[in-house]
C-alpha positions, 0 to 999 in steps of 0.5 A: 816365392815366399809366404805373402807378407803384403796381404794386409796392404792388398786386402785394405784396397785403398788407393794409397796402398795401391799406389805404394804397390805400384811404386815398388814399396819395400817390404819385409819377407820371410824365406818360407816357401808357400808349400812349406807354409801350407804343410806347417798349417796342415800339420798343426791342424791335424795334430790338434785334431788327433791326426785327423780333421773334423766337421761339426753338425748340430754342435757335435764334431765328427771326424771328416775322413774325406777332408783328412784324405785331402789334407794327407794328399796336400802334405804329400805334394808339399814335400814337408810335414811328412811325419804328421802326414804318416800319422794321419794316413795311419788313422785313415787306414784304421778308420777307412771303412767308416769313410768308404763303406763297411760290409757290402756298402761302398762309396765309389768316390770315397773308395777311389780317393782312399786308394789314391791316398794309400798309393801316394803314401806307400801303403797297401790298398789290399782288396780296395782296388778289386772293390772299386772295380766291382762298382763299375756298371756295364755302361762304365759308370762307377756307382755307390752301393749303399742303403742310403742311395747312390750319390755318385757323380762325375767327380767320383767317376774321375776319381775312379779312373785316377785311382785305377790308373794310379794302381796300375790298372787300365780303366775300361774303355766303357769307364772312359767313354762314360766320363767323356759322354759327360762333356758338354758342347762348350768343352766343360763337364757336367757334375751330375750324370742324371741332370737334364741338359748339359751345364758345365761345372768348372770343378767337375771339369778340372777333375775330368781333365786330370782323369782323361789326361791320366788315361791318355785322352789328350783331346778330350782333356784339352777341350776341358782345359780350354773351357776352364781357360775361358772361365779364368779371370784377369786375376788368374782366379777361376770360379766353381759351380752354381754354389761356388761360382765366384772366383776362389782358391779351391776351384783355382787350385784344381784348374791350375793342375788341369792347365798344367797337365794339358800344357797351358803353362801360362794359364797355370802360372796365373792360377798359381799366382792367384792362389799365392795371393790368398795365403796368410803370411808372417804378418798374420796371427800365428794360427793362420800362417800358411793357410790359404783363404777361400777368397779375398773377403774370407781373407779379410774376415779371418785376418781380423778374427785371428784364427782359422775355421773349417773353411780354411782347412777345406780351401787350403787342402785343394788350393795347395795343388795350385802351388805344386801343379801335381796331378793326383795320379802321380802325387807321392809323399816325399821331403822333410819330416817336419814343417814350420813357417820361419818369420825370424829371418827377413829380407827387403824386397819390392812388389809391383803391379801393372794394375791397381785393381787386378793382377794382369796375365803378365804380372801374375805369370811373372809373380809365379816364377819370382825368386824366394824373396819376392812377394806378390801383390794381392789380387783383386778378387770377388767379395762374395764368399761361398762353400769350399768344394768337396770332392767326395761323399754325400754331404749335408748342411753341416758339411758332414759326409752323410752315410759314412759318419757314425750316426749317419741314419740320424743325420740323413733323417734330419737333413734329408736326401735333398740336402745331401747333394753329392759334390757340394759342401755347404758352410 
């Protein structure tokens, strides 16, 4: 499957263009794979930012270490852009303590993701695994040690299990049991352990499924994947939690991996097709090519603007895993040193759809396995935009990781603890 070059037609959504898609209209298609497209985009963003990605708070840019780690892991799974990936990883080694905590402070989710990144890129974890194990309480929960409070949740619990398993350490029975205790009766997992009741969160569930599959608890993992399958739309897309409930590429990419590790190949294929339908292709302005939009409305807006923003970075780094279906416990840097979208060589291909308004299960599954010169008709998705999912660190209105940025005290005083809800990144 190549970069989607029919997306302008898909996003227009007119009856005439839908009819053309149904008729199998020929289109020019470049032979760049979606994975290489993602890598090309992320390489350009990282290189332009000094080998890291940043976020802006009150007009001031800050290095976003969590997002940078996500980008590194995304490059590792694509198998391209490995030179820039290495430079970014070196940057994170040099600046890691500003991310996961300096001195006696440690943020469990950030620390665990740093460990996974280091293992994925072949770098030493040093004493970080020991530090992570030291954050486990008697009941098995991994909590933060910080003067700003404990922002740990079930995302960080899942990351901790994945990081330990990736490091060759079997998580304790209590740590596994604690995560399993967060599973609701519908099979999903709630986001925050302290919440009353049990409201399942799709994104927290996707991470919990990966973690439990990694430690060999297939029964709990499958129940979680069953819950996600019930949330999957006809388009193949999956929505997130309360602030990201509409279908989006982030949540779908995460769910795709959860489907894959539990043997739900048809669901995974449909999710992959949805992610591909939101990737900017050769008909988009060069700065956008290879990026994956958060949703259809964002795709339309960014295509008109001609340039990406912070949201495209966030959606691309997580949606990328919906293309490769690699779990975090095994993703490993490999492949080509560079990455570039090639729009010079085109071939004639056709697309078809069984529905003018949505991509059916059958057509989505078929699209995910088509030849390198066949494109996918754009899916009909929600027009409601929302914030991309963050997978570690307390966050504020500006998207900055509070407590781990320079000037964190001032940021927390400005934003307030209530706005720093761990687990959601706002625009």
